[in-house]
Residue, then its C-alpha position, 0 to 999 in steps of 0.5 A: m336936146e343939150i345946148r352945151h356939147q362938151l370938147p373931148a380935149y381943150s388946148p387954150i386959143t384966144a383972140k389975140a393968138s388967131l391975130l397973130a397967126v393970121a398976120q404971120a400967114l401974111r408975112l406981117g412981122d418978123d418970123p416967130r420960129p426961132q424965138l419958138r426954137a430957142l423958147l424949147e430948147r431953154e423949157y425942154d433942157a435940148k441942145s437943138v430942136l427941130l420944129c416940123g409941121s405935126g408932132t407924126q412928122a417929128l417922130t418920124i425924124a426921131i426914130r430916123e435919127a435913133r436909127s442913125r444911133v444904133d443898127p440901121a436895120s433894126p425893128v424900133a418897138l411901138p406900145a401895142f396900145s398907142c394913138f395910131d399915129v405912132a405906128t405912122a411914124a414908124v412907117g414914115a421912117d419906113a421901120r420894121i415894127m416890134l410892139y411890146d405890151l402896156d400894163p393894164d393896171t398902171l397904163a406903163p410898158d409891161l417890163e417882161s415884154l418890153e425886155r423880149v422885144m429888147r432881147a429879139g433885136s429893136g434897140i430902138i424903142v418908143i416911149a409914148p406916157l398915155y393921156g399925160l400919165p408918167v411913167d417910172w423913167s429910171e426903170l426904163s433907162t436902166l433897161a435900155e442900157r443893159y440893151d444898148a437900146v435908144l429910148v425915143e419920148d414920144a411926149a405928145q400927150g404928156n403937156g402939164a405932166t413930171w417926173r421928178g421935177r422934170r418935164v414929159g419932153t426933157l427925159g429921152e435921149i430923142s424927144t417929140l413933142s407934138f402941137g396939135r389941136g387937143k394936145g394942152w398946147t396948140g398952133g393948130n399944128g406943128g410939132a418937135v424934135l429934141l435931142r440932148r445932142g446933136f443930130e447925126e444924120a443930116i436932116s435936109n430937104i425939109r419944105t417951108p410951108h407955103f401960102a396956102q398952108e400957112a393961110t388954112n392953118s391960120l384960119r383953122l386957128v379961128v374956127q377953133w378959137m371961135l367954136g372950141r366952146p361948150t355952146l358952140y362946139r356942137i356945130p363942128v362935132s355934127l359935120p361928117g366929114l370933119g372927123l372929129g374924135e375919132t380915131t383913124y390910121r392916117s398915111p404918112v406925109k412928107v416933112t415939112s417945117i413947122s408953119r409961121s401961124a402955128a409958131a406964132a399961136l404957140l408963143a402966144t398961149y405958152e402961159a396959158s396953156k400952163r394955167e390950163a394943165e392946172a384947171r386939168t389936173i383940179s378937174s381930175n382930182v374932183m372926178l377921182s374923188c368922186l369914183a373913188d369907191s366905185l365898183q364898177v370903174r377902175t383909175f390909175p395910180v400916179n407915180t409918186e415921184a410924177v405930176a400928171g397932166y391929165l389930158r384925158l382922164p383914163v378909166r378902165v370901165t367894165g363893158g367899156s364905153g358900153g357899160l356907161k348909163s348913157r351913150g347920149d350923155a357920154l356923147a354931150l359930155g365929151v366922154s368916149r372910149g379909148y384907142p379901137s384897136t392895137l396897133a396889130d390890128l392895122p394892116q399898114v402894122a402887120l405888113r412889117l410886125c416883127g418880134p416876138d410877141h403877139k398877144w399882147q393881152g394887157s393892151q387887148t383889155l384896154v381896148r376893151e375897158l379904156v374910157t377917158l374923160p374930159t378934165h378940162s377948164r370949160l367943164n362946169s362943176e355940174e358936168i363933172s357931177r354928170v361924167a362921174n355919174l355916168l359910171 
């Protein structure tokens, strides 16, 4: 029986960050949210920052803001292969949805498919780089300018990634961040909307988390600090009610501001998150070297002008997760399949779906073949070798 059980993704949480979160839940000390807002404005080149209860809520607000800058009835275009929370955000914004395809060889938007949805009337385009692999933003900007479309950069998975020396999260007219459990930099929850110019739509009636929500988040951070390590992670992952590692659609919730406890944890772990990003790069390069001669595995190229954040290392495997040598070893090592379906297969999206494309073949290929590998600092050298050998 495996004693160690690896996390699929890891965001550093320290004992100090946990204690600071508990203190803020008890309203001890100054509110850390203004300091976090100032940090994000400075580090992400934003004119204004709105701190939200989750990355999904941030993307919901970003879509609403983009609609105020174009035709309010414009459909929003989403990548057909993406985190299901991207769909939740569009539903929360009460938007009609178009889907564009991804190139299965690069994970970047398929430009022909993207132009088709713009030509069909979508003026709001959500770009969501997967697993910290940056996309060529110049190509996308040129296309958006041609059709007067607004690019919304969903940088939820972009921690540690850059393009032409600029952080992922600084590239869009509107950008969003997520500070969820596995996003590389975490407060337990939380998200942010980053704007390069001010809000055009008034944002009001955003509730402040009450004490029970603050207490729950601080408790989760303490548990994450205690159990988020390979020697203990088997405990939470064995509890089916937690749903760790599962990809499910979650219904939209009312937007709230970020909690004080989350903001305190984020400020306390900012430097640690940068060191963790460097460790992910090292692990990923070792794995890519091990897989270079494999006939069963296709890796994804990184643009020469970009640095990947490698929140996880995506690869295409013949047969997908079924092509792995041992599913039991894969689970124990934190190896998992990609998203189990395209967004088109979600009933909540199907009800709002419009537009010219209805096949998204590249995305369907990714559903069948994509496997993601852990890259974080809590992998030891033996486990890195075992992960590569699985493929």
